[in-house]
Steps between C-alpha positions, in 0.01 A plus 500: 500500500650834408514811710172656374307186597677460816430867593136464403458168696653663815296816470181297463589279794569805724169661413264210469613191692397607841230759438317305227607131520228376259590762245864394554421144414323616181797713401758219563310262270439770231882566513578130466257462201657810343846336531377188334333715226811697446674173400223404257402811306672791331455748774743719699547253778674718745240769489219253489609328827576828674151633403343179635674545821382860522156497330305516829739717707244783490288291744761536773369722788810713487474567132119520434395864434191522260365156572586393147793255540618509147552871499616529857752235437638636168537851657677359795734298283599809301564687831728212613704522180361212297490550121196633326430185298475288809282755671282526196461118477382513872273790424321337222507132606195285451265757343571761758386783267138366526523514890665848470213620293253372766685679776530831306870451460529401132627815376774513773602147420525554132679832533752376742584156362516378140313169443715236337349233274756224469570134581638622833196693603269209380703254703478718813112505460495130438716417808285727727160395366576119500607512864250510777530691835688228685730418215300229342494436124158595343378567158429862411132412507527350841702797623223745382242292662692493825543886485128557435403269784747654742399859419125452431311614194462863591851581591717722274740208442224280369366784284834581332552119418172502306670749262853370515441126452534499116837678515629273782400193307675626185820541689460153653440345148803677365715367771351146460580522126860589580524203729364262234714189506616548860347285773278711731 
């Protein structure tokens, strides 16, 4: 593991392991899946793995600001000296622009962080959205069902997924296509 991945793992551990142990289990599994994906597809493996370690850093109580973890985490990462590309992957992971719009933060997200469309961003979305809250492997469909059940039908999170699901599923399918021929 190179220095960026090591730094990302340590930062994530420091901010999530004690305060949010369930989130930490999820993040560890997403990072492991990203590491595996980085060996299988044409993605920027180092940035993919680092972004997987950091994708939920904005949930940390000492980092959360607006209540929108993707934006809070990305802003914090920039303030801590991480590169823009990594912060932008965190900012836009797993259809975050849809949630940002629901929260009235869409313009801020889009003006502060460019959205990357690449095998790397697709793989991050895939790793996140095929990993359950306790680190278990799920299909993206199972993960969305779990989220909707956990939050309930009227929650903002469930509402944004109604709009975001087609975009998520496209990213998942693109990653699955890139994995064709590799055992899952």
